[in-house]
N, C-alpha and C positions, 0 to 999 in steps of 0.2 A: 453800807447798811441801808435797808429799805426804811422809808418813813411810814408812820402810821396815819391812815386816813380815817375820816369819820365813818360811821356805820351807814354807808350809802352804796350806790352801785352806778358804775359807768357802763352804759350800753355799748357793747361791741358792735361797731358799724359794719364789720365784715361777717356778721353772724345772723342766721335765721334759724328757726327750729328744724329746718331741713338740711342745713349745710353738712350735717353728719353723713348724709347719703353719699357724699363724694369721698368718704374715707373708708378704709377697710373696717368692717364690722364683724367681730368674732362672736361666736356663741349665739348666732341668730338661727331660727328654724327655717327650713325650706317648705313652703306651702305648695301643695299639688296644683292649686288653682289660683294664680296671681289675681285674676279678676275678682274672685270671691273675697280675697284679702282686702283689695282696695274698696270694695263695697262695705266691708265691715269697718274699715278705718274711717270711712266717711260717716258712717253711723256713729262710731265712737266719738268722733270730733264734734258731733252735735249734742252729746250728753253734757249735763251740767257738771260743774267742778265738784270734785270730791272733798277738797279742803279749801280753807279760806286763806287768801293772801295775807291778811293781817296777822293770822296765827303763824304763818311762815316767818314773817318779819319779827314777831314776838319771840319765836324760838331762836332766831338769829341773834337777837339781843341777849337772850339768856346764855347762848353759847359764847358770846363776846365777854360776858361776865365770868363764865367758867374759865375762859382763857387766862384771866387774871387771878384765878384761884378762888373766885367767889361762886362756887357751884360745882356740882359733880353730876355727870351724865350716867344714867343707868339705861343702856340700850339692850333690849332682850326680847325674845319671842321665838316663834317656830323657825326651824331651819327652812321649811317650805310649807306655806299654808296650803290647805286642801279645800276644795269646794264642799266636800261632804262634811267638813268640820266648821262650815260657816254657820254658826248658831249662837244663840244668846248664851247658852251654857259654856261653850268653848271660849267665847270672848270674855265672859265674866271670870272664868278660870285663869286666863292669861292676865287680866287686869289685877286680879286678886294677888297673885304671886308677885307681880311687879310692884304693886303698891306696898305689900308687906316688906319686900326687900328695900324699897325706897325709904320706908319709915325706919328700918333698922340702920341703914347706911347714914341717914340724916342724923340719927341719934349718936352714932359712933364717930362720924366725920365732923359733926357740928357745923354743917354747911348745907345749904339747899341742895336737894337732889332733883334733877330734871328727868322725868320718866319718858323714855323714847322707845316705843314699842315697835317691834318687827311685826306689823299688823296692817291689815286692809290693803295689801298689795304685794306681799312676799310670795308670789305665785310662780316665779320663774327661777331656775337654778342653772348656773353654768355646769357643764359636765366635762370630765377629762377625756371622754371618748364619744365619737359620733354614733357608735353602734354598740349593741349589747348582745352577748351570746348566752343562750340557755339551751343546753343539749346540742342538737344539730341545727337549731334555728338562730338566725341573726336578724335583729330588728333595730330600728332607730332607738336611741336611748331616750328614757323619760326625761323631759326638760322642765317639769313642773306643770301643774294643772292648767295654767294659762296657755300651754302649748298642746299637750297631749295627755293621755291617761297612763297610769302606771301599770295597768294590766298588760301582760306580755302576749299581745295578739297584734296582727298587722293593722287591723282597723283602729285599735286603741292607740297605737304608737304613731299614727299618722297625724301630722300637725293640722289642727283645725282652727281656722280664724274665728269661728263663732265663740271659741273659748275666751277671746279677748273681751267680748261683751259679757260673758259669764263672770270673768274676773272683775270687771267694772261693777256688775250687780252685787257680787259678794262684798267688794270693798265698800260700796254704798251702804249695804245692809249692816255691815260691821260698824262703820262709822256712825250710822244712825243710832245703833244700840249704845255705843260708847257715849254719844252726846246725851242720850236719854238717861243713862246711868249717872252721869255727872250732874245733870239737872236735878235729879231726885236725891243726890248725895250718895257717897259710896261707903258711908260709915258701917253699913252692914257687912261689907267684905273685910273690915278690919276688926270686927268683934273677936274676942278671945276664942270663941267656939270655932272660928275659921282658921285658926293658926295650928298647924300640925306640930305637936311638941313631943310625942312619945319617943321619937328617934333620938332626942337629946339624951335620954337616960343611958344610951350606949357609949357616950363620950366622956373622957376624963375631964373635959371642960364644962360638964353639964351644969354645975352650980353657977359659973360665970355666965353661961349662955342663958340660963333661966332668969338670972337677974337682969340681963340686958332686955330680954323679951318683956319681962314685967315692967321695966322702966319705959320701954317703947309704948306699951299699951296704956300705962298710966299717963304718960305725956300726951298721947293721942286723945285719950278721954278728956283730960284736963283742957287741952287747947280747943277741942271741939266744943266743950261746954262754954269756954271763954269767948270763942269767936262766933258761935252760933251758925247762922246760915252762910257765913263767909269762911267756913272751915276749910273747904277744898283749896281755895286760893292761899289761905294763911299757912296751910300745911304742905303746900307745893304738890298737890295731888293731881294736877292736870297732866294728861297723857297726850303726847304728840306721837305721830306715826311715821314710820320709815320703811323703806324697802330698797333693795338693790335695783338700780336703774339699768337693768340688763336688756330687757326686750324693748328696743328703741322705737319700734312702731307704736307700741302702747304709750310710752312716755311722750312721744311726739304728738300723738292725737290729743293728749290732755295738757298740752303746753299752751298757755293763753296769755294775752295781755289783759290787764285789769284796769278799769277806769280809775283815774286819779293817781295811778302809780306808774313809775317808769319801768321799762324793761318787760321781760317775759318771766312767767312763773310756771313751774311744773305743778299743776293743781291736782295731781293724783296722790301726792304725799307731802308732808312737811319737810322731810329730810331724805333725799335720795343719796345713795352712795355708789361709788365705782368699785367693783371687785378687783382683787389682785390679778385675775386673769384677763381683765379688759382695760387695764390702766395704761395702755400704750400711748405714748405722747402724741403720736400722729393718728391714733385710732378714732373710730366713730364715737365711742363712749365719752372720751375726753372732749372731743369736739362738741358733742351735744351739751355736756354739763357745763362747759365754760361760759355758756351764754345765758343760763337761767339764774334767777335771783335767789333761789332757795339756798340755805346753808347746805353744805354737802360734806360727805366723807369720802375718803379713799383708803382702801385696804393696802397695807404696806407689808410685804413679805421679807424674809431674810436675804433675798438675792438682789434687792434694790440697792443701788449705789447712792452716795450723797449727792453727786452731780445730777444723776437722773431724777432724784427726788426734788431737788431745787428747781430743775427745769419743769417738772410737772406742776409744782406749786406756782411757778411763774405763769404757766398756761392757764391754770384754774383760778388764780387770784392775783392778777398782775398789779393791782393797786394796793395789795396788802391790806384788804378791808377786814376789820375785826368781825368775828362771828361767821365768816364766810367758809372757812376750811377746817375740817377735822381730819387728822391722820390717825388711822386705826391700825396699830402695829399688831401683826399676827406672826410671831417669830417661832413659837414652839419653846417649851421650857428649857430644852437643851441648847438652844441657839441664842436666846434673847441677850444674855450678857455679852456675847461675842459680837452680835450684829447691831444692836440698838445704839450703843454709845456714839458711834461715828455719825449716825443720822441726827441724834440729838445735838451734837456739837455743831454740825453744819447748819442746821436750822437756827440754832441760837445765834451763831455768828452772823447769819444773814439778817437777823432782826425781823423775821417774818412772824406775823400773827397766826397762831395755830393752836388748836386744842388737840391734845394727845389722848387717845383711848387705847386700852389694851383689849385685844381679842384673844383670850387664852384657849379658845376652842379649836380653831382650824389648824393650828400648828401642832396639835396634839391628838389628831385623829389617827387611829390604827385599825387595821383589818385583822381579825383573829383567823386562826387556821381554818375555822369552819366557814369563813367568808363574811362574817358579821362585822360591820363597822362599829367602833365604839370609841369612847374616850375615858380616861381614868381621872376621877375626881382629884386625886393627889397631884397629878401632873398639871391639871388646870390651876389648882391653888399654887403650885410651885412657880408657874409662870406669872401669876398675879403678884406673888410676893417678890419675885425678882424684878418685875416692872416697877413696883413702888420703890424698891431699893435703888435701881439704876437711875430712875428719874431724880430721886433725892440726891444721889451722889453727883449728878451732873447739873444740879441747880435748876431742873425743869420740873414741871407739874404734871402728874398723871391725873387727867381730868375726868376719867370715867372708864367704864367697862362695857364691852360688847359681847353678849352671851346668847347662846342658843339654849332655850329652856321652855318648859311647859308647866302649867299649873296642874297637870294630870299626874297620876301615879304610874308613870311608865318605868320600864327597866331597860334603859338604853346606854347609860354611862356606868362604868364600874366604880366601886368604892363608895366613899361617903360614909356617913354614920351607920347605915345598914350594911356596909361592906359588901355591896353587890359583886358577885362573882360571874365569870363567863356563863356558867350554867343557869344563872338567874335571868339572863337577857331575853330568853325566849318566852318568859312568862307574860311580858306585856311590852313588846317592842313594836311601836306603832309608826315611827317615822318612816317616810318613804325615801328619804335621802340620808341625812346625817343624824347622829344621835344627839339627844337633848338631855340636859339636866332635868330631873323631876322636881316636884314641889319641895320635897324635903331637902334634896341636894342644893337647890337654888337658895333656900332659906339658910342652910348651913353655910353656904359660900358667903352670903351677906353678913352673917354673924362673924365669920372668920375675918372678913375684910374690915368690919367695924372694929374688932379687937386688934387687928394688925395696925390700923391707923393710930390707935391709942398707944 
């Protein structure tokens, strides 16, 4: 069994921010002009850091507490951020729904909730195919705004290195607004007028849910009055940011040493994660992530074996440091009970420090006959309920949720209190990649999880 080490970091002597270049790197774009890419990367490397190393270490400490059951992670946001939605209104909308969900979960779980937004960097997406067909034309697939444009034209689909600098600028703008919002206080976002509640009337649990929301709002108002200017810290309202560490050129350019601290930090985000498609033990993404001090996540699918998972954990956290590693299981509602127990047992027996999160979105994606991708609210909830149950049965702790959601009134996921049907999706389907829960569905999910915990 591994021993527990203090919240520290041992610098890997055989690692630099560029050793990943000697490993196979999947899901990376091909740029038509390598010289232009190198010019852009040199410019990006001169940009100031987007996040603060002290905040990275603060988040790592909070995750170490959550590993021991003293906290719950709510990680959520857009499937893929777009440059055109880089605005104050869009950012405020995301923060509002996340903070509302956090307050509901904190009320129900009776534990601090750490808000971890998919924000200010989630501009790249892995894709299952290199090419896309429309009619008689075949073009490179859309890989996210940091790489190319979603418009189906040859020029739009060409990988453009200048988009790396656009992504940095959007990330900086978003984070600047987030900081300004927290400096002035976010009480306005949590006032009753900003909570959508009409949808609750359609549910048989409406009275219980209304009582919960009234309790949340009463508690928030009381604690804000009691703590005054210190309310944000007291009510655990701080938001950290996260994104998938997919485009390694971008991550590499923003990896820095920090005076007074050992090791290297990815200063583009507080919490990078490795996706299921890029978690190869000998791959470039694992090689890059093993050397940075940020806390990090790894997506775990139903096809991973216990031995493969333990080897991956050894590579990413060889000293078993608390707060370092989060495993985000994304099994699908129909497979979770079949596949998760063996992984939980293996990790428990090994004595490894880890935080478990449930991603109930990606294993429950389906494509309708019309070609539209969607997810069913009931399936999402079924996987969450099964995750809580399986962790409880095996003596482990489900420490959070990883969700794709938006504060906007979109129609991308089926079901929920409004009982959205396939014919409703075309009314307001805005996602360029995967479907997201809308504001009402996200809040309903938080209420159901809060009642489930009770």
